[in-house]
All heavy atoms as TSV, in Angstrom:
chain	resi	resn	atom	element	x	y	z
A	1	MET	N	N	-109.819	-35.137	40.625
A	1	MET	CA	C	-109.891	-34.635	41.979
A	1	MET	C	C	-111.009	-35.376	42.721
A	1	MET	O	O	-112.081	-35.607	42.176
A	1	MET	CB	C	-110.177	-33.135	41.940
A	1	MET	CG	C	-110.135	-32.492	43.257
A	1	MET	SD	S	-110.182	-30.706	42.989
A	1	MET	CE	C	-110.018	-30.184	44.624
A	2	ALA	N	N	-110.751	-35.737	43.938
A	2	ALA	CA	C	-111.710	-36.499	44.722
A	2	ALA	C	C	-112.852	-35.619	45.212
A	2	ALA	O	O	-112.684	-34.436	45.469
A	2	ALA	CB	C	-111.015	-37.134	45.920
A	3	ARG	N	N	-114.003	-36.238	45.332
A	3	ARG	CA	C	-115.159	-35.531	45.880
A	3	ARG	C	C	-115.118	-35.618	47.398
A	3	ARG	O	O	-114.615	-36.598	47.961
A	3	ARG	CB	C	-116.450	-36.159	45.379
A	3	ARG	CG	C	-116.670	-35.926	43.885
A	3	ARG	CD	C	-117.994	-36.446	43.475
A	3	ARG	NE	N	-117.873	-37.914	43.397
A	3	ARG	CZ	C	-118.834	-38.725	43.036
A	3	ARG	NH1	N	-120.017	-38.252	42.730
A	3	ARG	NH2	N	-118.644	-40.015	42.980
A	4	PRO	N	N	-115.660	-34.635	48.095
A	4	PRO	CA	C	-115.667	-34.690	49.562
A	4	PRO	C	C	-116.548	-35.836	50.064
A	4	PRO	O	O	-117.525	-36.205	49.426
A	4	PRO	CB	C	-116.229	-33.344	49.984
A	4	PRO	CG	C	-116.835	-32.743	48.783
A	4	PRO	CD	C	-116.249	-33.422	47.583
A	5	ILE	N	N	-116.178	-36.382	51.201
A	5	ILE	CA	C	-116.950	-37.467	51.812
A	5	ILE	C	C	-118.164	-36.872	52.503
A	5	ILE	O	O	-118.058	-35.901	53.249
A	5	ILE	CB	C	-116.078	-38.236	52.825
A	5	ILE	CG1	C	-114.892	-38.856	52.097
A	5	ILE	CG2	C	-116.891	-39.292	53.547
A	5	ILE	CD1	C	-113.870	-39.474	53.029
A	6	LYS	N	N	-119.328	-37.477	52.247
A	6	LYS	CA	C	-120.564	-36.995	52.868
A	6	LYS	C	C	-120.591	-37.377	54.345
A	6	LYS	O	O	-119.959	-38.348	54.771
A	6	LYS	CB	C	-121.775	-37.609	52.174
A	6	LYS	CG	C	-121.953	-37.156	50.749
A	6	LYS	CD	C	-123.180	-37.795	50.151
A	6	LYS	CE	C	-123.342	-37.385	48.694
A	6	LYS	NZ	N	-124.493	-38.038	48.088
A	7	GLU	N	N	-121.336	-36.628	55.116
A	7	GLU	CA	C	-121.476	-36.931	56.537
A	7	GLU	C	C	-122.237	-38.238	56.723
A	7	GLU	O	O	-123.127	-38.566	55.948
A	7	GLU	CB	C	-122.245	-35.811	57.240
A	7	GLU	CG	C	-121.473	-34.525	57.356
A	7	GLU	CD	C	-122.222	-33.505	58.189
A	7	GLU	OE1	O	-122.993	-33.884	59.087
A	7	GLU	OE2	O	-122.030	-32.322	57.922
A	8	THR	N	N	-121.868	-38.977	57.762
A	8	THR	CA	C	-122.557	-40.209	58.095
A	8	THR	C	C	-123.857	-39.858	58.814
A	8	THR	O	O	-123.840	-39.087	59.774
A	8	THR	CB	C	-121.686	-41.080	59.020
A	8	THR	OG1	O	-120.438	-41.317	58.371
A	8	THR	CG2	C	-122.355	-42.389	59.341
A	9	PRO	N	N	-124.985	-40.416	58.352
A	9	PRO	CA	C	-126.239	-40.092	59.021
A	9	PRO	C	C	-126.286	-40.667	60.441
A	9	PRO	O	O	-125.690	-41.709	60.722
A	9	PRO	CB	C	-127.304	-40.747	58.140
A	9	PRO	CG	C	-126.580	-41.785	57.369
A	9	PRO	CD	C	-125.164	-41.333	57.239
A	10	ILE	N	N	-126.986	-39.996	61.311
A	10	ILE	CA	C	-127.143	-40.441	62.697
A	10	ILE	C	C	-128.448	-41.212	62.797
A	10	ILE	O	O	-129.479	-40.768	62.297
A	10	ILE	CB	C	-127.154	-39.233	63.656
A	10	ILE	CG1	C	-125.825	-38.495	63.543
A	10	ILE	CG2	C	-127.414	-39.691	65.088
A	10	ILE	CD1	C	-125.789	-37.194	64.303
A	11	LEU	N	N	-128.389	-42.381	63.420
A	11	LEU	CA	C	-129.578	-43.209	63.572
A	11	LEU	C	C	-130.259	-42.912	64.895
A	11	LEU	O	O	-129.598	-42.717	65.916
A	11	LEU	CB	C	-129.195	-44.692	63.526
A	11	LEU	CG	C	-128.572	-45.180	62.222
A	11	LEU	CD1	C	-128.167	-46.640	62.374
A	11	LEU	CD2	C	-129.507	-45.005	61.053
A	12	TYR	N	N	-131.571	-42.900	64.872
A	12	TYR	CA	C	-132.375	-42.654	66.065
A	12	TYR	C	C	-133.423	-43.740	66.212
A	12	TYR	O	O	-133.779	-44.418	65.255
A	12	TYR	CB	C	-133.094	-41.308	65.962
A	12	TYR	CG	C	-132.167	-40.117	65.893
A	12	TYR	CD1	C	-131.870	-39.521	64.672
A	12	TYR	CD2	C	-131.580	-39.601	67.034
A	12	TYR	CE1	C	-131.021	-38.431	64.601
A	12	TYR	CE2	C	-130.734	-38.510	66.972
A	12	TYR	CZ	C	-130.457	-37.926	65.756
A	12	TYR	OH	O	-129.614	-36.851	65.696
A	13	GLY	N	N	-133.919	-43.899	67.419
A	13	GLY	CA	C	-135.069	-44.759	67.685
A	13	GLY	C	C	-134.823	-46.218	67.359
A	13	GLY	O	O	-133.786	-46.790	67.665
A	14	GLU	N	N	-135.829	-46.831	66.716
A	14	GLU	CA	C	-135.791	-48.263	66.416
A	14	GLU	C	C	-134.646	-48.617	65.467
A	14	GLU	O	O	-134.018	-49.673	65.605
A	14	GLU	CB	C	-137.129	-48.712	65.818
A	14	GLU	CG	C	-137.267	-50.214	65.663
A	14	GLU	CD	C	-137.119	-50.976	66.984
A	14	GLU	OE1	O	-137.529	-50.465	68.039
A	14	GLU	OE2	O	-136.585	-52.098	66.946
A	15	ASP	N	N	-134.350	-47.740	64.521
A	15	ASP	CA	C	-133.234	-47.988	63.606
A	15	ASP	C	C	-131.929	-48.118	64.385
A	15	ASP	O	O	-131.112	-49.003	64.113
A	15	ASP	CB	C	-133.095	-46.866	62.580
A	15	ASP	CG	C	-134.202	-46.874	61.553
A	15	ASP	OD1	O	-134.753	-47.964	61.282
A	15	ASP	OD2	O	-134.509	-45.796	61.017
A	16	ALA	N	N	-131.718	-47.243	65.354
A	16	ALA	CA	C	-130.496	-47.285	66.163
A	16	ALA	C	C	-130.439	-48.558	66.996
A	16	ALA	O	O	-129.383	-49.185	67.103
A	16	ALA	CB	C	-130.431	-46.060	67.069
A	17	ARG	N	N	-131.563	-48.965	67.576
A	17	ARG	CA	C	-131.592	-50.188	68.385
A	17	ARG	C	C	-131.292	-51.421	67.526
A	17	ARG	O	O	-130.525	-52.307	67.918
A	17	ARG	CB	C	-132.939	-50.338	69.083
A	17	ARG	CG	C	-133.081	-49.441	70.296
A	17	ARG	CD	C	-134.351	-49.737	71.066
A	17	ARG	NE	N	-135.514	-49.098	70.454
A	17	ARG	CZ	C	-135.825	-47.818	70.591
A	17	ARG	NH1	N	-135.081	-47.035	71.335
A	17	ARG	NH2	N	-136.892	-47.314	70.013
A	18	ARG	N	N	-131.886	-51.487	66.321
A	18	ARG	CA	C	-131.625	-52.613	65.417
A	18	ARG	C	C	-130.167	-52.655	65.001
A	18	ARG	O	O	-129.551	-53.719	64.964
A	18	ARG	CB	C	-132.499	-52.507	64.165
A	18	ARG	CG	C	-133.839	-53.185	64.285
A	18	ARG	CD	C	-134.472	-53.305	62.931
A	18	ARG	NE	N	-134.472	-52.010	62.258
A	18	ARG	CZ	C	-135.545	-51.297	61.967
A	18	ARG	NH1	N	-136.727	-51.759	62.244
A	18	ARG	NH2	N	-135.444	-50.131	61.372
A	19	PHE	N	N	-129.614	-51.484	64.672
A	19	PHE	CA	C	-128.216	-51.419	64.258
A	19	PHE	C	C	-127.296	-51.901	65.374
A	19	PHE	O	O	-126.398	-52.709	65.151
A	19	PHE	CB	C	-127.852	-49.988	63.849
A	19	PHE	CG	C	-126.423	-49.833	63.440
A	19	PHE	CD1	C	-126.010	-50.197	62.175
A	19	PHE	CD2	C	-125.485	-49.330	64.325
A	19	PHE	CE1	C	-124.683	-50.066	61.792
A	19	PHE	CE2	C	-124.159	-49.191	63.959
A	19	PHE	CZ	C	-123.763	-49.560	62.691
A	20	GLU	N	N	-127.528	-51.426	66.574
A	20	GLU	CA	C	-126.688	-51.810	67.708
A	20	GLU	C	C	-126.793	-53.311	67.985
A	20	GLU	O	O	-125.780	-53.976	68.215
A	20	GLU	CB	C	-127.078	-51.021	68.954
A	20	GLU	CG	C	-126.151	-51.260	70.110
A	20	GLU	CD	C	-126.461	-50.395	71.313
A	20	GLU	OE1	O	-127.437	-49.622	71.285
A	20	GLU	OE2	O	-125.718	-50.491	72.287
A	21	ALA	N	N	-128.012	-53.856	67.932
A	21	ALA	CA	C	-128.195	-55.288	68.170
A	21	ALA	C	C	-127.479	-56.095	67.094
A	21	ALA	O	O	-126.840	-57.120	67.390
A	21	ALA	CB	C	-129.682	-55.629	68.183
A	22	ARG	N	N	-127.551	-55.640	65.870
A	22	ARG	CA	C	-126.903	-56.361	64.772
A	22	ARG	C	C	-125.380	-56.317	64.892
A	22	ARG	O	O	-124.686	-57.283	64.569
A	22	ARG	CB	C	-127.333	-55.753	63.450
A	22	ARG	CG	C	-127.051	-56.627	62.287
A	22	ARG	CD	C	-127.850	-56.221	61.092
A	22	ARG	NE	N	-127.385	-57.014	59.965
A	22	ARG	CZ	C	-127.323	-56.587	58.735
A	22	ARG	NH1	N	-127.728	-55.374	58.441
A	22	ARG	NH2	N	-126.881	-57.355	57.782
A	23	MET	N	N	-124.841	-55.215	65.375
A	23	MET	CA	C	-123.396	-55.102	65.543
A	23	MET	C	C	-122.885	-55.989	66.682
A	23	MET	O	O	-121.740	-56.426	66.666
A	23	MET	CB	C	-122.991	-53.648	65.814
A	23	MET	CG	C	-123.140	-52.729	64.630
A	23	MET	SD	S	-122.080	-53.192	63.253
A	23	MET	CE	C	-123.253	-53.891	62.104
A	24	LYS	N	N	-123.739	-56.273	67.655
A	24	LYS	CA	C	-123.338	-57.113	68.783
A	24	LYS	C	C	-123.366	-58.599	68.433
A	24	LYS	O	O	-122.719	-59.398	69.093
A	24	LYS	CB	C	-124.242	-56.864	69.985
A	24	LYS	CG	C	-123.973	-55.533	70.644
A	24	LYS	CD	C	-124.864	-55.336	71.849
A	24	LYS	CE	C	-124.585	-53.987	72.498
A	24	LYS	NZ	N	-125.455	-53.769	73.652
A	25	GLU	N	N	-124.111	-58.977	67.376
A	25	GLU	CA	C	-124.204	-60.380	66.971
A	25	GLU	C	C	-122.888	-60.829	66.359
A	25	GLU	O	O	-122.264	-60.106	65.605
A	25	GLU	CB	C	-125.290	-60.572	65.908
A	25	GLU	CG	C	-126.683	-60.463	66.408
A	25	GLU	CD	C	-127.697	-60.624	65.289
A	25	GLU	OE1	O	-127.314	-61.031	64.170
A	25	GLU	OE2	O	-128.857	-60.326	65.529
A	26	ARG	N	N	-122.481	-62.032	66.694
A	26	ARG	CA	C	-121.289	-62.613	66.073
A	26	ARG	C	C	-121.755	-63.530	64.958
A	26	ARG	O	O	-122.570	-64.424	65.176
A	26	ARG	CB	C	-120.507	-63.414	67.093
A	26	ARG	CG	C	-119.863	-62.491	68.123
A	26	ARG	CD	C	-118.781	-63.159	68.845
A	26	ARG	NE	N	-117.752	-63.566	67.889
A	26	ARG	CZ	C	-116.683	-64.246	68.229
A	26	ARG	NH1	N	-116.501	-64.607	69.466
A	26	ARG	NH2	N	-115.791	-64.589	67.342
A	27	ARG	N	N	-121.238	-63.308	63.786
A	27	ARG	CA	C	-121.603	-64.143	62.650
A	27	ARG	C	C	-120.695	-65.368	62.641
A	27	ARG	O	O	-119.473	-65.245	62.654
A	27	ARG	CB	C	-121.431	-63.366	61.355
A	27	ARG	CG	C	-121.826	-64.159	60.143
A	27	ARG	CD	C	-121.837	-63.292	58.898
A	27	ARG	NE	N	-121.977	-64.162	57.750
A	27	ARG	CZ	C	-121.031	-64.351	56.841
A	27	ARG	NH1	N	-119.904	-63.694	56.922
A	27	ARG	NH2	N	-121.223	-65.163	55.838
A	28	ARG	N	N	-121.279	-66.534	62.610
A	28	ARG	CA	C	-120.514	-67.777	62.590
A	28	ARG	C	C	-120.116	-68.086	61.149
A	28	ARG	O	O	-120.925	-68.023	60.239
A	28	ARG	CB	C	-121.335	-68.946	63.141
A	28	ARG	CG	C	-121.791	-68.745	64.559
A	28	ARG	CD	C	-120.614	-68.758	65.495
A	28	ARG	NE	N	-121.076	-68.494	66.855
A	28	ARG	CZ	C	-120.281	-68.293	67.851
A	28	ARG	NH1	N	-118.992	-68.307	67.684
A	28	ARG	NH2	N	-120.753	-68.051	69.040
A	29	ILE	N	N	-118.858	-68.430	60.964
A	29	ILE	CA	C	-118.348	-68.756	59.643
A	29	ILE	C	C	-117.961	-70.226	59.636
A	29	ILE	O	O	-117.232	-70.688	60.522
A	29	ILE	CB	C	-117.121	-67.885	59.292
A	29	ILE	CG1	C	-117.521	-66.414	59.294
A	29	ILE	CG2	C	-116.541	-68.272	57.950
A	29	ILE	CD1	C	-116.355	-65.468	59.104
A	30	SER	N	N	-118.452	-70.952	58.629
A	30	SER	CA	C	-118.139	-72.373	58.534
A	30	SER	C	C	-116.667	-72.550	58.148
A	30	SER	O	O	-116.057	-71.658	57.575
A	30	SER	CB	C	-119.033	-73.040	57.493
A	30	SER	OG	O	-118.685	-72.599	56.195
A	31	PRO	N	N	-116.107	-73.701	58.458
A	31	PRO	CA	C	-114.715	-73.956	58.080
A	31	PRO	C	C	-114.485	-73.831	56.565
A	31	PRO	O	O	-113.424	-73.384	56.134
A	31	PRO	CB	C	-114.461	-75.385	58.562
A	31	PRO	CG	C	-115.449	-75.592	59.660
A	31	PRO	CD	C	-116.651	-74.783	59.277
A	32	GLU	N	N	-115.490	-74.204	55.780
A	32	GLU	CA	C	-115.367	-74.092	54.325
A	32	GLU	C	C	-115.294	-72.628	53.900
A	32	GLU	O	O	-114.478	-72.262	53.050
A	32	GLU	CB	C	-116.549	-74.774	53.620
A	32	GLU	CG	C	-116.600	-76.275	53.808
A	32	GLU	CD	C	-117.259	-76.695	55.118
A	32	GLU	OE1	O	-117.955	-75.862	55.742
A	32	GLU	OE2	O	-117.037	-77.848	55.521
A	33	GLU	N	N	-116.149	-71.786	54.497
A	33	GLU	CA	C	-116.126	-70.357	54.188
A	33	GLU	C	C	-114.788	-69.737	54.596
A	33	GLU	O	O	-114.210	-68.942	53.864
A	33	GLU	CB	C	-117.244	-69.618	54.932
A	33	GLU	CG	C	-118.602	-69.714	54.290
A	33	GLU	CD	C	-119.623	-68.911	55.071
A	33	GLU	OE1	O	-119.902	-69.290	56.226
A	33	GLU	OE2	O	-120.114	-67.908	54.536
A	34	ARG	N	N	-114.292	-70.135	55.758
A	34	ARG	CA	C	-113.027	-69.613	56.257
A	34	ARG	C	C	-111.880	-70.007	55.320
A	34	ARG	O	O	-111.015	-69.191	54.994
A	34	ARG	CB	C	-112.753	-70.119	57.669
A	34	ARG	CG	C	-111.543	-69.486	58.309
A	34	ARG	CD	C	-111.365	-69.932	59.744
A	34	ARG	NE	N	-112.464	-69.584	60.622
A	34	ARG	CZ	C	-112.622	-68.399	61.211
A	34	ARG	NH1	N	-111.757	-67.459	61.018
A	34	ARG	NH2	N	-113.655	-68.178	62.002
A	35	ALA	N	N	-111.878	-71.252	54.851
A	35	ALA	CA	C	-110.835	-71.719	53.938
A	35	ALA	C	C	-110.903	-70.961	52.610
A	35	ALA	O	O	-109.868	-70.583	52.050
A	35	ALA	CB	C	-110.981	-73.216	53.702
A	36	GLU	N	N	-112.111	-70.722	52.122
A	36	GLU	CA	C	-112.276	-69.974	50.869
A	36	GLU	C	C	-111.789	-68.531	51.029
A	36	GLU	O	O	-111.114	-67.993	50.150
A	36	GLU	CB	C	-113.744	-69.984	50.442
A	36	GLU	CG	C	-113.981	-69.305	49.117
A	36	GLU	CD	C	-115.446	-69.335	48.698
A	36	GLU	OE1	O	-116.216	-70.150	49.241
A	36	GLU	OE2	O	-115.799	-68.525	47.825
A	37	MET	N	N	-112.118	-67.923	52.154
A	37	MET	CA	C	-111.680	-66.551	52.417
A	37	MET	C	C	-110.154	-66.485	52.498
A	37	MET	O	O	-109.532	-65.564	51.960
A	37	MET	CB	C	-112.314	-66.032	53.714
A	37	MET	CG	C	-113.800	-65.775	53.595
A	37	MET	SD	S	-114.613	-65.487	55.176
A	37	MET	CE	C	-113.902	-63.947	55.677
A	38	LYS	N	N	-109.547	-67.472	53.155
A	38	LYS	CA	C	-108.094	-67.484	53.282
A	38	LYS	C	C	-107.430	-67.679	51.921
A	38	LYS	O	O	-106.421	-67.034	51.611
A	38	LYS	CB	C	-107.653	-68.567	54.258
A	38	LYS	CG	C	-106.169	-68.530	54.502
A	38	LYS	CD	C	-105.750	-69.405	55.655
A	38	LYS	CE	C	-104.255	-69.280	55.801
A	38	LYS	NZ	N	-103.767	-69.416	57.106
A	39	ALA	N	N	-107.994	-68.554	51.092
A	39	ALA	CA	C	-107.444	-68.788	49.759
A	39	ALA	C	C	-107.528	-67.519	48.915
A	39	ALA	O	O	-106.574	-67.175	48.202
A	39	ALA	CB	C	-108.185	-69.933	49.079
A	40	THR	N	N	-108.640	-66.817	49.007
A	40	THR	CA	C	-108.803	-65.565	48.270
A	40	THR	C	C	-107.801	-64.535	48.763
A	40	THR	O	O	-107.164	-63.844	47.962
A	40	THR	CB	C	-110.238	-65.028	48.436
A	40	THR	OG1	O	-111.161	-66.026	47.983
A	40	THR	CG2	C	-110.445	-63.748	47.651
A	41	TYR	N	N	-107.632	-64.445	50.063
A	41	TYR	CA	C	-106.666	-63.510	50.646
A	41	TYR	C	C	-105.255	-63.818	50.152
A	41	TYR	O	O	-104.517	-62.920	49.744
A	41	TYR	CB	C	-106.729	-63.570	52.171
A	41	TYR	CG	C	-105.579	-62.868	52.841
A	41	TYR	CD1	C	-105.525	-61.479	52.899
A	41	TYR	CD2	C	-104.537	-63.589	53.407
A	41	TYR	CE1	C	-104.458	-60.831	53.508
A	41	TYR	CE2	C	-103.476	-62.949	54.010
A	41	TYR	CZ	C	-103.435	-61.570	54.060
A	41	TYR	OH	O	-102.383	-60.934	54.646
A	42	GLU	N	N	-104.875	-65.078	50.191
A	42	GLU	CA	C	-103.530	-65.461	49.762
A	42	GLU	C	C	-103.315	-65.157	48.281
A	42	GLU	O	O	-102.238	-64.718	47.877
A	42	GLU	CB	C	-103.272	-66.947	50.046
A	42	GLU	CG	C	-103.222	-67.299	51.520
A	42	GLU	CD	C	-102.089	-66.611	52.275
A	42	GLU	OE1	O	-101.068	-66.272	51.667
A	42	GLU	OE2	O	-102.251	-66.428	53.498
A	43	ALA	N	N	-104.344	-65.373	47.448
A	43	ALA	CA	C	-104.235	-65.079	46.020
A	43	ALA	C	C	-104.045	-63.581	45.809
A	43	ALA	O	O	-103.192	-63.171	45.013
A	43	ALA	CB	C	-105.481	-65.567	45.288
A	44	LEU	N	N	-104.815	-62.759	46.508
A	44	LEU	CA	C	-104.667	-61.314	46.382
A	44	LEU	C	C	-103.323	-60.844	46.920
A	44	LEU	O	O	-102.698	-59.963	46.349
A	44	LEU	CB	C	-105.805	-60.593	47.112
A	44	LEU	CG	C	-107.166	-60.655	46.439
A	44	LEU	CD1	C	-108.238	-60.091	47.359
A	44	LEU	CD2	C	-107.139	-59.900	45.121
A	45	LYS	N	N	-102.885	-61.452	47.994
A	45	LYS	CA	C	-101.616	-61.082	48.598
A	45	LYS	C	C	-100.456	-61.372	47.644
A	45	LYS	O	O	-99.502	-60.583	47.550
A	45	LYS	CB	C	-101.425	-61.848	49.906
A	45	LYS	CG	C	-100.274	-61.393	50.742
A	45	LYS	CD	C	-100.345	-62.064	52.096
A	45	LYS	CE	C	-99.001	-62.574	52.482
A	45	LYS	NZ	N	-98.993	-63.288	53.731
A	46	SER	N	N	-100.544	-62.460	46.914
A	46	SER	CA	C	-99.481	-62.807	45.979
A	46	SER	C	C	-99.454	-61.854	44.774
A	46	SER	O	O	-98.398	-61.645	44.183
A	46	SER	CB	C	-99.634	-64.240	45.489
A	46	SER	OG	O	-100.776	-64.372	44.662
A	47	VAL	N	N	-100.591	-61.268	44.435
A	47	VAL	CA	C	-100.664	-60.339	43.306
A	47	VAL	C	C	-100.171	-58.951	43.703
A	47	VAL	O	O	-99.510	-58.276	42.931
A	47	VAL	CB	C	-102.116	-60.265	42.771
A	47	VAL	CG1	C	-102.258	-59.163	41.740
A	47	VAL	CG2	C	-102.546	-61.598	42.198
A	48	CYS	N	N	-100.488	-58.542	44.913
A	48	CYS	CA	C	-100.143	-57.192	45.367
A	48	CYS	C	C	-98.748	-57.182	45.997
A	48	CYS	O	O	-98.476	-57.942	46.919
A	48	CYS	CB	C	-101.163	-56.705	46.385
A	48	CYS	SG	S	-102.813	-56.587	45.702
A	49	ASP	N	N	-97.906	-56.304	45.525
A	49	ASP	CA	C	-96.549	-56.217	46.064
A	49	ASP	C	C	-96.496	-55.493	47.392
A	49	ASP	O	O	-95.580	-55.711	48.179
A	49	ASP	CB	C	-95.644	-55.481	45.065
A	49	ASP	CG	C	-95.459	-56.271	43.793
A	49	ASP	OD1	O	-95.546	-57.495	43.837
A	49	ASP	OD2	O	-95.204	-55.626	42.771
A	50	PHE	N	N	-97.438	-54.605	47.633
A	50	PHE	CA	C	-97.358	-53.757	48.823
A	50	PHE	C	C	-97.845	-54.414	50.084
A	50	PHE	O	O	-97.741	-53.846	51.146
A	50	PHE	CB	C	-98.113	-52.449	48.589
A	50	PHE	CG	C	-99.588	-52.643	48.317
A	50	PHE	CD1	C	-100.493	-52.700	49.351
A	50	PHE	CD2	C	-100.049	-52.747	47.020
A	50	PHE	CE1	C	-101.832	-52.861	49.106
A	50	PHE	CE2	C	-101.399	-52.917	46.773
A	50	PHE	CZ	C	-102.294	-52.977	47.812
A	51	MET	N	N	-98.374	-55.604	50.048
A	51	MET	CA	C	-98.894	-56.246	51.251
A	51	MET	C	C	-97.801	-56.953	51.951
A	51	MET	O	O	-97.094	-57.670	51.943
A	51	MET	CB	C	-100.050	-57.166	50.952
A	51	MET	CG	C	-101.250	-56.395	50.477
A	51	MET	SD	S	-102.627	-57.479	50.218
A	51	MET	CE	C	-103.683	-56.936	51.527
């Protein structure tokens, strides 16, 4: 039987400002990283029937 999901804590003050700023940043991914991610995705997709 699954355990109940705990409540997500609410951030206040400087923690909230840092979190919001970090969420607004776009992380740049190199072409090599993107190719590796795509290869991993395709490998997992071929293993899983439900995708």
